[in-house]
C-alpha positions, 0 to 999 in steps of 0.5 A: 128250217132246212130239209135234208134227204141225203145222209153224210158220213162220220169220219174217223176210226178212233175208239170214241167215234166207234162208240158213237157209231154203235149208238147211232145204229142202236138209235136207228133201229127204233123210234125212241126220242134221242138227245144228242149232247156235245160241245159246239162244232162236234157234229151233232147234226151229222149224228142226227142225220145218220140216225134218220137215214138208218131208220125206217123213216129214212125215205121221208124228210128230216127237217131241222129247226134251230131253236136258238135262232127264233124268238118264241112267237116265231118258233111256235108258228114254225113248229106248230103252224098258224091259222089265217088272221091269228096275228099281224102278217098271218095272211093265210094258214101255215102248216108247221114243221111237225105236220110237214114231217109226218112219218119223218123226223124233226131235228131240234137243235139248241133245244136248251135255249127254249123258253119255259113256255115253249118247253111246256108246248113241246112237252104237251106235243110229245105226250099227245102227238096233237098239233094245235096251230097258233090261233086255233081253239083246240087241237085237231091233228095228230101226227106221227113224227120222231123228235131228235134234239141236240144241245151243247149245254149241260141240261142236267145243270139247267134242270137243277137251276130250274131253267129247263123242265125236268119232265121234258128233260127225261122225255127227250133223253130216252136215248142220249148220245154224247159226241166227243170233242175233237181234242179227245179223238185227235187220231181222227184229225188226219182223216178229217182234214184229208176229207175236208181238203178233198171236198173243198178242192173239188168244190173250187176246182183246185188240186188237193193240198197235202199237209206235211208231218210237221203240220199234222203235229202242229195241228194235234197240239192245238186244243180245237175249241171250235172242234170239227167245225173249226177244222173244216173252216181251216181246210177251206181257208187253206184250199182257198189260199191256193196251197196246191202242193204241201201245207207247211206249218207256216201256212197255218194261222197264228192262233193255231200254231202260236197258242200254248197246248197246255191251256185248258178250255176253262182258261181259254174261256177266261181269256175270251171273257177278259178280252171281251171286258177289255174291248168294252172298257178300254176300246169302248166297244158295245156289249152287243158286239164284244160279248153277245156273239161270243156268248151265243156261240157258246164260247162263253158260259153263263158263269162267264157272263155273270162274272162280266156283269158282276165286274161291271156292277162293281164299277157302277155300284150296282146300277144297271142303268149306268152299266148300260152306259159303261158297256157302251150301249145306248140308253134305249137298250136298258130294258133289252139288256135286262131282258137278255140277262134275265132270259139267260139267268145272268141277272145279278141282285144289285144290292150286293154291289152298293158298297161305298155309297152313302144312304142317299146315293142315287143309283142312276146318277152320272158316272165316270165310265173310265174309273167307275166313280160317280159324279156329283154325289155326296157320300 
């Protein structure tokens, strides 16, 4: 959770960003709920902060909660608070974020990651405005708070596959603002880079470096899968490396100047999925380091994860227990792995992968993980 009081700017003069500015102004004039969508790193929190700063609530606090960073039990107490003794470690009463932000704004980032139970609790609050702390028998407080949410997932698709409640989706999406990816507004790249270089140069007490025209051309050919956040990180790297004069193409990272400009985002995700699978199978790296962080950073989609799991199950003939071994996880991680897949709707039926085994085959028999063939079984 973080509390923000100072607004930030929205840098750029492209048609796409001007449309976003207009939508921000419209949203700031009312108290309607806002759903901000867009890829990871495009600046959804910046939009939320500008809406709050321009609204009648701007003198009050804006409190940010990352819904993907907390498990259900912690997210519930973070939002609604708890009473003393309601669970182990609850040594005193605690006020939740929704009460703390009374007459202000709560920005709920990654709302698409909420569990079905938390979706139900949020829906009830949005309908009544009443707070029921964890451990209380009934609602006692009613608060005045504006809720702004954001997600990089396609919630309409999540509604279709029943992983997100339709009634909650429409309640959150009174106003929807779509923040465009950086590759769709490359005319803003120069001003954004200048802004970031100036910021970090001031922070580190160094001269502001200037990119050459050749450098800017190279940057515009990059697809920017990490969007504005990726550009910001690059600017900090360039300043920190001491490029106090001109920034030339040779100063740019290889993954920017060497990546083909014709590669689409879908192709880039497939490359990441292939790389992750290779890291597990050939380099014997754990699923938790090769796949999990990439998926949680939204650089792999659910379809990508299902594809990886399917490829693994083909090698293990449908055995999830053996798949745990194939993906270099300890045996104790078996239930954790299955729970993770089920939570993100990536658990595949094992029956379709049982081809090639005899009727008496043991799904949990030892497996040669290099070849994917079972050891000691008779077809």
